[in-house]
SERO-4910 file (N, C-alpha, C, O; in steps of 0.05 Angstrom, whole numbers):
BEGIN
 pado doro    nc1    nc2    nc3   cac1   cac2   cac3    cc1    cc2    cc3    oc1    oc2    oc3
  Met    A     18    -19     -6     -8     -2      5     34     33      1     54     41     12
  Pro    A     17     33    -17     37     64    -30     28     91     -4      6    101      0
  Leu    A     39     93      2     29    106     20     50    138      9     72    140     -2
  Asp    A     19    169     25     40    199     -3     42    199     26     26    190     42
  Phe    A     68    212     33     83    236     39     86    271     32     97    283     14
  Ala    A     71    281     54     63    313     44     92    332     30    115    339     36
  Arg    A     84    333     21    106    357     10    129    386     47    121    409     43
  Ser    A    137    385     57    138    393     66    176    408     62    198    399     54
  Ala    A    168    437     72    203    452     66    221    433     94    212    425    115
  Arg    A    247    432     84    271    412     94    272    439    126    267    463    130
  Ser    A    282    412    142    289    427    187    266    445    188    266    455    211
  Thr    A    242    456    170    224    471    203    216    451    209    217    430    196
  Val    A    202    456    237    194    448    265    174    454    268    163    474    261
  Gly    A    157    422    292    133    449    299    139    422    326    150    401    332
  Ile    A    119    449    336    109    425    373     99    423    380     82    441    377
  Glu    A     91    401    399     71    376    419     74    383    441     91    374    456
  Trp    A     61    398    445     70    392    491     42    401    511     34    422    519
  Glu    A     33    369    516     24    359    536     30    364    560     53    355    566
  Val    A     11    381    588      6    389    595    -17    389    607    -40    393    601
  Ala    A      4    379    644    -40    360    660    -57    390    666    -59    411    653
  Leu    A    -67    380    694    -79    396    696    -78    384    728    -79    361    735
  Val    A    -76    419    755    -75    406    780    -96    424    789   -108    443    778
  Asp    A    -96    412    812   -112    428    842    -88    428    846    -68    413    847
  Arg    A    -99    472    851    -87    475    867    -57    476    898    -33    478    903
  Glu    A    -96    474    915    -90    471    941    -78    436    937    -55    432    942
  Thr    A    -99    409    927    -82    382    950    -50    374    919    -36    354    922
  Gly    A    -46    395    894    -39    380    890    -44    354    852    -33    342    833
  Asp    A    -71    361    870    -77    328    842    -94    332    820   -111    348    811
  Leu    A    -81    312    815   -104    318    787   -131    319    776   -151    305    779
  Ala    A   -119    351    758   -157    350    759   -164    340    733   -153    339    711
  Asn    A   -193    330    746   -207    313    705   -227    332    695   -251    327    689
  Ile    A   -213    357    693   -237    384    675   -222    399    647   -229    421    637
  Ala    A   -201    382    638   -195    390    608   -232    399    593   -241    422    598
  Asp    A   -239    391    586   -269    390    561   -278    410    574   -299    419    564
  Gln    A   -267    428    606   -286    463    621   -270    473    601   -282    491    588
  Val    A   -245    470    592   -200    489    592   -231    488    554   -248    502    543
  Leu    A   -220    470    552   -231    469    511   -252    483    506   -251    501    489
  Asp    A   -283    474    524   -308    509    518   -308    529    527   -324    547    523
  Ala    A   -287    526    545   -275    570    558   -253    575    526   -242    594    515
  Leu    A   -254    558    524   -231    573    489   -241    580    472   -231    601    463
  Arg    A   -268    566    455   -284    564    445   -283    592    423   -289    615    433
  Gly    A   -279    590    406   -293    623    384   -307    631    400   -311    619    421
  Pro    A   -320    657    394   -348    673    389   -365    651    386   -381    640    402
  Asp    A   -355    645    351   -373    629    342   -386    610    347   -408    610    336
  Gly    A   -378    586    365   -379    557    382   -351    546    369   -346    523    378
  Ser    A   -330    556    348   -322    541    344   -280    532    361   -265    547    374
  Val    A   -277    509    355   -257    497    373   -226    519    377   -213    537    367
  His    A   -229    503    397   -191    524    384   -183    511    373   -186    487    377
  Pro    A   -164    526    344   -146    515    334   -130    485    335   -131    463    325
  Thr    A   -117    500    354    -95    479    364    -84    473    398    -66    458    405
  Ile    A   -101    489    416   -108    467    426   -124    444    442   -145    448    455
  Thr    A   -112    422    440   -141    399    443   -138    388    458   -118    395    470
  Gly    A   -153    365    469   -148    353    490   -133    300    476   -136    284    457
  Glu    A   -119    302    504   -108    276    494   -139    243    510   -162    237    516
  Leu    A   -124    240    507   -129    212    522   -154    211    550   -176    201    550
  Leu    A   -139    225    570   -156    238    593   -156    268    590   -145    282    574
  Leu    A   -177    276    617   -187    297    623   -174    305    634   -184    321    649
  Asn    A   -148    302    638   -138    306    660   -118    331    653   -111    351    665
  Thr    A   -112    319    624    -89    338    599   -110    360    575   -132    354    568
  Val    A    -93    387    567    -89    400    540    -61    383    529    -43    368    536
  Glu    A    -71    396    506    -45    389    489    -43    424    473    -57    443    469
  Leu    A    -18    417    468     -7    448    457     11    455    436     35    457    439
  Val    A     -5    462    406      4    442    392     15    465    376     -3    481    372
  Ser    A     41    475    366     45    493    348     38    500    313     24    483    304
  Gly    A     45    519    295     46    514    265     76    509    271     91    511    290
  Val    A     76    500    235     96    505    222    110    521    221    103    540    207
  His    A    143    521    239    151    552    240    186    537    216    188    518    200
  Asp    A    206    557    224    226    553    218    251    558    233    274    559    223
  Thr    A    245    562    254    262    566    276    263    554    291    240    546    293
  Val    A    279    540    311    259    534    346    247    554    359    223    555    363
  Gly    A    269    578    369    250    597    388    219    609    377    202    609    395
  His    A    210    619    348    187    597    334    154    581    356    133    586    367
  Ala    A    176    557    349    151    539    340    148    534    382    130    519    389
  Val    A    168    547    407    173    553    432    151    570    426    128    562    424
  Ala    A    165    608    423    127    624    433    108    614    430     98    604    450
  Asp    A     92    610    402     81    599    395     65    583    425     48    594    438
  Val    A     79    550    431     63    545    447     67    554    480     58    541    499
  Ala    A     78    570    483     92    575    504     50    606    502     30    608    517
  Gly    A     59    621    476     29    628    477      5    615    486     -9    628    502
  Gln    A     -3    587    479    -16    572    478    -22    571    510    -42    573    524
  Leu    A     -3    567    513     -8    564    544    -16    583    562    -34    578    578
  Gly    A     -3    607    560    -15    636    574    -42    627    576    -51    619    597
  Glu    A    -64    627    542    -81    618    544   -109    601    556   -133    606    560
  Val    A    -91    576    559   -113    566    580    -94    573    604    -95    550    613
  Arg    A    -84    582    616    -67    597    652   -108    611    642   -126    596    650
  Arg    A   -115    638    626   -131    654    635   -151    633    627   -142    627    605
  Val    A   -168    620    629   -184    612    624   -183    588    659   -202    578    672
  Leu    A   -154    588    663   -157    571    689   -170    597    718   -187    593    735
  Glu    A   -154    616    713   -158    640    724   -186    641    739   -207    648    728
  Gly    A   -184    632    772   -215    633    773   -221    602    790   -230    598    812
  Arg    A   -213    586    769   -221    558    779   -197    531    814   -199    513    831
  Glu    A   -182    548    802   -163    540    829   -148    515    824   -137    500    840
  Val    A   -148    512    787   -129    496    784   -106    502    772   -108    521    756
  Asp    A    -76    488    775    -65    499    754    -51    487    740    -55    465    750
  Val    A    -28    480    712    -22    470    701     15    467    710     30    481    724
  Ile    A     20    436    692     53    430    703     58    415    675     47    407    654
  Cys    A     76    416    684     88    384    657    103    373    670    121    384    684
  Ser    A     97    347    668    139    330    671    122    296    660     98    293    656
  Gly    A    137    283    657    124    251    636    111    236    667     95    217    667
  Ser    A    117    244    682     90    230    705     80    252    718     85    275    713
  His    A     59    240    740     46    248    764     68    239    778     85    224    768
  Pro    A     68    253    818     88    243    835     68    222    835     70    199    828
  Phe    A     55    230    842     16    223    873    -13    207    861    -27    199    879
  Ala    A    -21    203    834    -43    203    827    -41    183    817    -21    170    810
  Gln    A    -78    176    815    -71    144    827    -91    139    777    -94    159    762
  Trp    A    -97    119    771   -100    111    745   -129    114    744   -145    122    728
  Phe    A   -130    104    771   -168     94    770   -185    120    784   -210    121    786
  Asp    A   -173    133    791   -184    176    785   -174    183    775   -158    202    776
  Gln    A   -183    166    757   -176    193    706   -203    187    709   -217    169    718
  Thr    A   -206    216    694   -237    195    666   -221    207    632   -211    227    621
  Ile    A   -227    176    628   -215    188    596   -228    194    578   -251    190    570
  Thr    A   -209    205    569   -240    239    545   -252    219    532   -239    200    524
  Asp    A   -290    221    525   -296    210    514   -309    216    494   -328    231    492
  Lys    A   -287    191    464   -286    186    447   -281    160    437   -274    141    452
  Ala    A   -283    159    421   -290    130    399   -257    116    402   -250     94    411
  Arg    A   -240    140    388   -217    120    387   -211    124    423   -220    103    430
  Tyr    A   -202    136    445   -198    131    462   -214    104    468   -203     82    469
  His    A   -235    108    470   -257     77    486   -243     47    478   -239     26    490
  Lys    A   -239     59    449   -227     25    440   -194     29    450   -188      7    459
  Leu    A   -176     42    451   -154     39    464   -154      4    488   -152    -20    491
  Ile    A   -157     35    500   -171     15    534   -190      0    537   -194    -11    558
  Asp    A   -208     -3    512   -227    -33    517   -201    -47    504   -208    -69    512
  Arg    A   -179    -51    493   -165    -60    474   -143    -61    491   -128    -79    484
  Thr    A   -135    -50    509   -104    -50    512   -104    -56    560    -87    -66    576
  Gln    A   -121    -49    562   -138    -50    605   -133    -36    615   -140    -13    615
  Trp    A   -112    -55    633    -88    -43    659    -81    -29    644    -95    -10    637
  Trp    A    -48    -38    632    -37    -15    611    -39     13    603    -25     32    607
  Gly    A    -69      9    587    -72     29    578    -87     46    600    -82     68    590
  Arg    A   -102     52    622   -118     62    645    -89     71    651    -85     96    649
  Asn    A    -67     53    658    -45     77    670    -31     94    653     -8    100    659
  Met    A    -43    105    625    -32    125    620    -15    145    623      0    152    605
  Met    A    -16    160    657    -24    183    669     11    188    653     31    179    664
  Ile    A     13    206    626     33    218    623     40    230    603     29    227    581
  Trp    A     57    242    606     59    259    589     93    271    573    117    269    579
  Gly    A     78    282    552     98    277    540    107    306    522     89    323    521
  Ile    A    132    313    508    141    336    489    145    313    441    159    294    435
  His    A    133    324    430    124    308    414    140    330    387    125    348    380
  Val    A    171    330    369    182    351    363    179    333    336    188    311    332
  His    A    159    356    315    157    354    281    177    364    271    178    388    272
  Val    A    209    347    254    229    367    229    209    354    203    196    334    198
  Gly    A    216    380    190    207    360    161    227    363    146    245    380    144
  Ile    A    216    333    131    248    317     98    231    339     89    210    351     95
  Glu    A    255    338     66    239    346     38    240    327     12    235    328    -12
  Asp    A    250    305     32    255    273      5    237    247     27    239    240     51
  Lys    A    224    242      8    217    207     34    238    189     32    243    171     49
  Ala    A    253    193     10    270    169      6    296    173     32    310    153     38
  Lys    A    301    198     46    313    202     69    299    191    100    310    178    117
  Val    A    272    201    100    258    181    118    266    168    134    271    174    157
  Ile    A    272    137    120    281    117    144    314    128    164    318    133    188
  Pro    A    333    129    138    340    136    137    357    141    156    374    127    168
  Ile    A    346    178    157    352    192    189    320    171    224    317    168    248
  Met    A    308    167    200    300    159    236    314    140    236    298    130    252
  Asn    A    335    119    232    348     80    237    383    121    249    401    116    265
  Gly    A    381    135    243    395    150    247    404    159    286    422    156    302
  Leu    A    367    176    281    371    174    306    358    160    325    345    164    346
  Leu    A    364    143    312    364    122    346    395    113    360    400    101    380
  Thr    A    412    123    341    435    129    362    435    143    392    444    137    414
  Tyr    A    418    169    379    406    194    401    386    183    413    371    202    416
  Val    A    375    164    422    354    173    435    360    169    460    340    178    472
  Pro    A    374    161    477    381    157    502    395    184    520    391    192    543
  His    A    409    191    500    409    232    494    383    236    500    379    245    523
  Leu    A    363    231    485    339    248    493    325    239    524    319    253    544
  Gln    A    324    221    521    305    206    539    331    218    570    316    230    585
  Ala    A    353    220    580    366    232    595    353    253    595    335    252    611
  Leu    A    356    281    581    353    310    578    327    308    593    321    328    606
  Ser    A    313    292    592    281    307    574    268    296    611    250    311    621
  Ala    A    279    271    627    275    257    648    266    262    660    275    281    672
  Ser    A    238    251    670    213    271    692    197    267    703    183    283    716
  Ser    A    193    228    700    191    215    707    183    198    738    161    187    743
  Pro    A    208    200    757    208    192    771    191    177    799    200    159    813
  Phe    A    171    188    801    158    176    817    133    169    797    132    175    773
  Trp    A    104    147    818     86    133    794     66    124    826     72    112    846
  Ala    A     41    137    817     24    130    830     26    132    871     14    123    890
  Gly    A     54    153    864     58    160    905     90    146    916     99    148    939
  Val    A    107    122    881    121    123    900    150    119    879    155    114    856
  Asp    A    164    125    905    197    117    884    205     98    863    214     75    869
  Thr    A    202    105    843    214     88    827    239     69    824    245     45    826
  Gly    A    251     97    816    285     82    824    294     86    794    316     81    785
  Tyr    A    268     98    779    279     96    743    283    131    748    283    142    771
  Ala    A    286    143    727    299    174    722    264    182    695    255    204    689
  Ser    A    255    155    686    241    167    663    223    131    664    229    113    649
  Asn    A    201    129    687    183    112    681    160    110    679    145     96    692
  Arg    A    150    139    647    152    147    633    153    123    619    137    105    621
  Ser    A    179    124    599    188    125    572    183     82    579    189     65    562
  Leu    A    177     79    595    174     43    606    146     33    606    143     11    597
  Met    A    132     41    611     97     52    620     90     59    586     67     62    580
  Phe    A    107     61    570     89     71    552     95     65    523     90     80    504
  Gln    A    108     39    521    124     15    518    106    -17    521    107    -39    510
  Gln    A     94     -9    538     70    -30    541     50    -33    517     39    -53    509
  Leu    A     50     -9    510     27    -11    488     35    -17    470     57    -10    461
  Pro    A     10    -43    450     17    -44    412     26    -17    401     17      5    395
  Thr    A     47    -29    403     57     -7    359     77     15    390     99     23    384
  Ala    A     73     19    402     92     30    428    124     23    421    131      6    405
  Gly    A    142     42    438    165     44    429    193     45    418    208     63    427
  Leu    A    202     32    403    219     25    389    205     29    371    180     29    369
  Pro    A    226     33    351    227     32    302    235      6    309    259      0    313
  Trp    A    218    -11    312    239    -45    285    246    -25    264    234     -4    258
  Asp    A    280    -42    250    289    -39    230    287    -51    212    290    -74    206
  Leu    A    280    -18    195    278    -18    174    307     -2    149    324     16    151
  Pro    A    295    -30    119    315    -20    107    305     12     89    319     32     83
  Asp    A    281      7     85    269     45     61    244     40     58    231     20     67
  Trp    A    239     51     50    214     69     60    189     47     54    170     47     70
  Glu    A    190     34     38    179     23     16    177    -13     46    155    -24     47
  Ala    A    189    -20     56    186    -32     71    162    -24    109    147    -34    127
  Trp    A    178      4     95    155     20    114    130     17    113    115     19    132
  Glu    A    123     12     90     92      8     76     93    -16     76     69    -19     71
  Arg    A     98    -32     77     95    -62     76     94    -65    114     82    -82    126
  Tyr    A    103    -54    121    102    -57    155     70    -47    163     55    -59    178
  Val    A     62    -22    148     42     -8    161      3    -26    148    -19    -30    159
  Asp    A     17    -32    115      6    -57     99    -19    -71    125    -43    -68    130
  Asp    A     14    -95    140     13   -126    151    -12   -114    170    -34   -125    170
  Met    A     -3    -84    194    -16    -79    224    -48    -63    207    -65    -54    222
  Ala    A    -50    -61    191    -76    -62    175    -94    -90    181   -112    -98    196
  Val    A    -77   -101    158    -88   -112    140   -102   -136    166   -120   -152    164
  Thr    A    -80   -127    196    -89   -162    216   -109   -140    239   -119   -153    258
  Gly    A   -113   -118    239   -128   -102    240   -124    -88    268   -142    -85    285
  Ile    A    -96    -80    270    -69    -82    290    -84    -53    293    -98    -48    312
  Ile    A    -78    -36    270    -77    -12    268   -113     -4    255   -128    -23    254
  Glu    A   -118     12    249   -146     23    234   -125     55    192   -128     59    168
  Asp    A   -104     66    222    -91     80    205    -72     84    215    -70     77    239
  Val    A    -38    104    195    -28    109    213    -12    106    231     10     96    234
  Thr    A    -31    122    247    -27    145    275    -28    129    285     -6    126    297
  Glu    A    -48    105    291    -45     81    315    -10     65    316     -6     47    332
  Val    A      8     74    302     42     69    305     46     86    311     46    107    297
  Arg    A     56     83    357     70     86    367     98     93    380    107     98    402
  Trp    A    109     92    340    139    101    359    158    117    371    152    140    373
  Asp    A    184    107    381    189    130    398    203    157    374    211    180    380
  Ile    A    203    144    344    202    163    328    198    138    315    202    115    320
  Arg    A    185    162    283    157    152    280    159    169    242    152    193    241
  Pro    A    165    160    224    150    178    201    132    192    196    114    178    189
  Ser    A    123    226    194     80    228    185     81    227    168     87    247    155
  Pro    A     77    205    157     64    222    128     53    253    118     61    272    105
  Arg    A     34    245    131     13    275    139     25    298    134     17    313    116
  Trp    A     47    304    150     57    321    152     82    338    135     84    361    129
  Gly    A     94    319    131    127    304    118    144    311    138    166    322    135
  Thr    A    129    302    164    153    300    182    167    280    196    154    267    212
  Ile    A    185    277    195    205    245    231    186    261    255    192    284    261
  Glu    A    166    249    267    163    252    285    171    238    312    163    216    320
  Val    A    194    260    326    204    246    365    194    255    387    194    275    401
  Arg    A    176    219    385    156    221    403    175    203    439    166    190    457
  Val    A    189    209    436    214    192    454    222    205    474    234    193    492
  Cys    A    218    234    476    220    255    509    196    257    534    172    258    531
  Asp    A    211    258    559    198    255    585    171    287    564    170    291    540
  Gly    A    162    296    577    146    322    586    164    341    596    168    337    620
  Val    A    174    358    589    188    383    598    172    406    623    149    412    616
  Ser    A    179    415    642    167    433    656    175    457    655    168    472    673
  Thr    A    196    470    626    203    494    631    223    500    592    239    489    577
  Thr    A    207    525    594    212    532    562    238    521    557    239    500    543
  Val    A    265    534    569    293    550    560    302    502    559    317    491    543
  Glu    A    288    489    581    285    451    565    270    439    547    279    419    535
  Leu    A    248    447    542    226    451    503    251    460    482    265    443    471
  Gly    A    254    482    478    271    504    465    307    488    462    319    488    441
  Ala    A    318    479    483    346    479    475    341    432    457    350    422    437
  Ile    A    319    418    483    312    405    469    312    393    439    326    376    428
  Ala    A    289    412    429    269    418    388    294    417    378    301    402    360
  Ala    A    316    445    399    338    450    380    358    418    373    364    405    353
  Phe    A    362    416    396    389    385    390    379    361    371    395    345    361
  Ile    A    343    361    364    328    354    354    315    366    324    292    358    318
  Gln    A    325    382    307    334    398    284    353    399    280    357    409    258
  Cys    A    377    392    293    402    409    288    411    371    286    430    366    272
  Leu    A    402    356    294    412    324    291    396    321    256    402    306    237
  Val    A    383    334    258    368    311    231    377    327    206    380    316    185
  Glu    A    381    355    210    389    365    184    409    356    200    403    356    224
  Trp    A    435    346    196    471    345    206    458    310    182    470    298    164
  Met    A    435    306    192    441    266    183    423    283    153    437    282    133
  Ser    A    405    292    150    407    308    129    425    319    108    418    319     84
  Thr    A    446    328    114    462    352    104    477    322     93    475    319     68
  Arg    A    489    303    108    510    272    103    492    258     81    503    242     66
  Leu    A    462    263     77    456    243     54    469    259     29    485    252     12
  Asp    A    457    283     33    466    298     -1    499    303     -6    508    314    -26
  Ala    A    513    293     13    532    280      6    538    268      8    556    260     22
  Gly    A    524    259     -4    538    219    -11    540    192     15    541    168     13
  Glu    A    540    212     42    543    202     63    525    180     66    505    178     53
  Asp    A    535    158     89    511    152    101    506    155    125    524    164    140
  Val    A    491    150    131    473    161    170    497    147    185    515    146    169
  Pro    A    504    137    207    532    116    216    491    116    228    472    132    227
  Arg    A    496     84    241    463     76    258    480     58    273    505     58    270
  Met    A    465     37    293    476     32    313    460     -5    317    438     -8    307
  Gln    A    469    -23    327    456    -46    329    432    -43    358    433    -34    381
  Pro    A    413    -57    342    385    -65    358    390    -57    377    387    -36    390
  Trp    A    401    -82    381    414   -100    414    428    -65    438    426    -57    462
  Phe    A    438    -57    419    429    -33    435    433     -9    442    451      2    455
  Val    A    413     -1    431    388     14    421    383     10    446    393     22    465
  Arg    A    363    -10    445    344    -17    476    360    -19    497    348    -17    518
  Glu    A    386    -22    498    406    -21    526    412      6    530    423     15    550
  Asn    A    402     20    509    415     50    524    388     56    525    381     60    548
  Lys    A    369     59    506    351     61    521    345     60    537    344     83    546
  Trp    A    335     36    562    331     32    571    347     45    609    339     54    631
  Arg    A    373     38    594    396     60    611    385     79    618    370     79    637
  Ala    A    392    107    599    374    133    602    354    144    624    349    165    635
  Ala    A    339    109    623    299    119    640    313    103    659    305    111    681
  Arg    A    331     82    663    335     79    683    368     93    698    382     73    703
  Tyr    A    381    114    704    391    130    700    404    157    694    424    169    702
  Gly    A    384    162    675    377    199    673    414    205    656    428    190    643
  Leu    A    418    236    663    439    243    663    472    232    668    494    237    658
  Gly    A    463    217    687    481    198    705    484    168    682    501    151    682
  Ala    A    465    171    669    467    145    640    514    132    637    536    141    643
  Glu    A    506    116    629    544    113    612    527     81    582    517     60    576
  Ile    A    541    117    575    511    104    547    531     91    522    555     96    520
  Ile    A    516     73    504    544     52    488    537     77    455    517     78    440
  Leu    A    559     91    456    550    120    429    561     94    395    544     98    377
  Asp    A    581     74    387    566     64    376    566     47    364    546     37    374
  Ala    A    575     26    340    570      0    323    593    -22    341    585    -46    345
  Ala    A    623    -12    353    643      2    361    645    -13    392    666    -21    403
  Gly    A    609    -17    406    620    -20    422    628      6    447    621     -2    469
  Ala    A    641     38    449    650     59    453    628     62    478    605     55    475
  Glu    A    637     73    501    618     82    517    620    108    534    637    105    551
  Cys    A    612    125    534    622    147    553    596    169    585    586    190    579
  Leu    A    596    167    589    583    194    591    547    208    591    542    227    607
  Val    A    534    201    580    520    215    578    535    248    562    549    257    543
  Thr    A    517    258    593    530    280    587    548    291    583    548    315    578
  Asp    A    575    274    584    598    281    559    599    281    531    616    290    515
  Asp    A    571    265    528    574    265    492    554    286    489    566    304    477
  Val    A    527    294    494    521    325    486    529    347    484    524    363    465
  Arg    A    550    353    514    570    362    509    591    366    484    599    387    473
  Arg    A    595    339    478    608    339    451    600    345    428    615    345    408
  Leu    A    562    354    430    538    345    390    547    371    401    564    381    386
  Ile    A    543    380    414    541    412    420    554    425    393    546    439    375
  Glu    A    586    408    404    608    432    391    598    417    368    595    433    349
  Thr    A    591    391    362    592    390    330    569    399    324    569    414    304
  Leu    A    553    395    331    528    409    303    527    444    325    506    454    332
  Ser    A    547    453    329    532    478    338    547    498    310    544    519    322
  Pro    A    561    506    283    555    511    258    524    501    237    517    513    217
  Thr    A    510    474    248    472    469    248    462    497    248    451    513    233
  Ala    A    476    494    282    438    500    297    449    539    273    433    549    257
  Glu    A    473    548    279    475    578    273    460    566    253    437    560    260
  Arg    A    469    559    224    448    558    209    425    569    207    419    589    195
  Leu    A    404    549    228    389    544    231    379    556    254    359    544    264
  Gly    A    387    577    264    378    599    283    368    597    301    348    610    306
  Cys    A    388    568    327    364    557    326    401    548    357    409    528    370
  Leu    A    410    573    354    440    560    375    434    565    400    437    545    414
  Pro    A    423    590    413    411    598    436    402    574    449    409    563    470
  Glu    A    386    569    433    365    539    448    389    514    454    396    502    474
  Leu    A    396    514    420    411    493    438    431    495    458    434    473    469
  Leu    A    448    519    472    460    517    474    441    518    505    453    518    527
  Gly    A    412    519    503    412    513    540    411    487    541    390    482    552
  Leu    A    423    468    537    424    439    537    433    433    556    428    414    571
  His    A    465    465    556    490    460    572    467    464    604    466    446    621
  Arg    A    449    489    606    435    491    633    421    471    638    416    471    662
  Ile    A    409    450    625    391    414    634    424    395    658    423    381    678
  Ile    A    456    409    638    453    394    652    483    402    675    500    387    686
  Asp    A    478    425    676    495    441    688    477    452    728    487    454    751
  Glu    A    446    456    717    425    457    731    420    421    731    434    421    751
  Gly    A    416    405    729    398    374    727    381    380    723    373    403    727
  Gly    A    366    359    711    354    351    701    321    339    711    318    325    731
  Ser    A    308    344    699    279    349    718    273    309    746    266    308    769
  Ser    A    277    295    731    277    284    742    293    280    772    284    272    793
  Gln    A    320    288    767    347    306    787    334    323    820    339    320    844
  Arg    A    316    340    802    300    366    815    282    365    834    277    379    853
  Gln    A    267    337    818    240    326    840    241    311    851    221    307    865
  Leu    A    274    285    854    283    270    879    289    294    893    280    296    916
  Ala    A    307    317    881    322    327    897    289    348    916    290    348    940
  Val    A    276    355    908    240    375    921    238    359    954    242    366    977
  Ala    A    226    319    931    215    309    961    242    303    968    239    320    986
  Ala    A    258    298    970    296    290    990    276    323   1019    260    321   1038
  Ala    A    285    336   1012    287    371   1018    261    377   1036    266    395   1053
  His    A    225    365   1037    203    357   1049    200    337   1056    178    326   1058
  Gly    A    220    330   1062    205    304   1080    184    285   1061    161    278   1066
  Asp    A    203    279   1033    180    269   1021    151    266   1013    133    250   1012
  Ser    A    157    298   1008    114    311   1021    123    310    970    137    325    957
  Leu    A    105    284    961    101    292    940     82    315    920     81    318    896
  Pro    A     64    336    952     53    357    936     60    365    938     48    385    945
  Ala    A     97    371    939    118    395    961    134    387    922    138    409    911
  Val    A    139    371    909    146    361    875    120    366    853    119    356    831
  Val    A    104    381    863     74    382    846     83    402    836     92    408    814
  Ala    A     75    418    867     92    454    877    114    470    859    114    494    854
  Ala    A    136    445    850    156    455    833    145    458    817    135    479    809
  Leu    A    142    433    808    136    445    772    110    463    777    111    479    759
  Ser    A     91    468    789     70    490    785     92    521    778     95    539    761
  His    A    103    512    798    130    547    797    148    533    768    138    535    745
  Glu    A    170    521    771    178    515    737    168    533    724    170    556    715
  Leu    A    154    510    726    130    514    698    125    559    677    125    571    656
  Ala    A    122    563    707     98    606    712    126    616    714    128    641    710
  Glu    A    156    601    721    165    623    727    207    614    699    225    630    692
  Gly    A    205    582    691    228    577    688    252    565    701    253    568    725
  Leu    A    283    543    684    285    530    705    299    554    722    302    578    714
  Gly    A    306    542    747    330    560    764    314    577    773    331    586    789
  Lys    A    297    589    776    292    613    785    257    604    815    247    623    828
***
């Protein structure tokens, strides 16, 4: 089954940012996304064009337009966050973003009343009901579909970097899991979620989608929920591996990292060079290490099995990608990766807040709320 790939300008960028609604007094999740979305309707009753609902009524998603620079894409979703905050005034509800909520329970959450979500829950049962997770998705435009699979395969080498930089889900249902990103391991329990299969080319991707559709596993390509996937409708590669981030500094830094990696690989392909890739078993091990240890992970760097701290390799990559970032106009955002490393990732910050407040998880929620409102390190 041939899959059309939309025309998309090279290395343009779009961001999806999932945020959680929480009760300002208790810190628990607030299932009022339907009320928020109703309040955001236009004067003619039309739904907001870019602020949408998700699986659970404790979540709203902010979706940017297509932008040439990361800075503009971040400003777009930050403006939408401001719209959400305005309609929340007087409701005693706040907004946070992290990969998981520190203490909420799945059985207290309300599923959004849409057929596709009810079908998902009916099929996945306990695992599906436990999807109290939030993430960021970054789309990067690809001008030639022949590049999509080579770049996607190349990006798998950088899954641990992205997982570690964004890791923000150390707690789950009131428990310190011992993982920096429990979200990543929970999410991959869903069918079609997790790391992509090792595919040689676009035609293999089409055969995979056809197999999945013929057997009824999916109804359309959007139900392939890989950590990194082609997005034919938009003409992009969509990177979905990251936990939710609680500040625009982190959002911009990680989005710039992704945009630069894609453009760097695209340039290599233009020059007739191969994009380096890694054995699938190393990719899987790296994802686990980054989920477990976050910014403290020692990762596998290449097909030969060389290893180093993920933070050391991120700093090396900042230097490698800086000329690309200058061309794309995202160097200030890319350099923000240094701040994440220097000031601590979200999982580290959350654990520190809990330790400083007698293991109080509502205190962690309050800290996440403060970070989203005031920024990193304030």
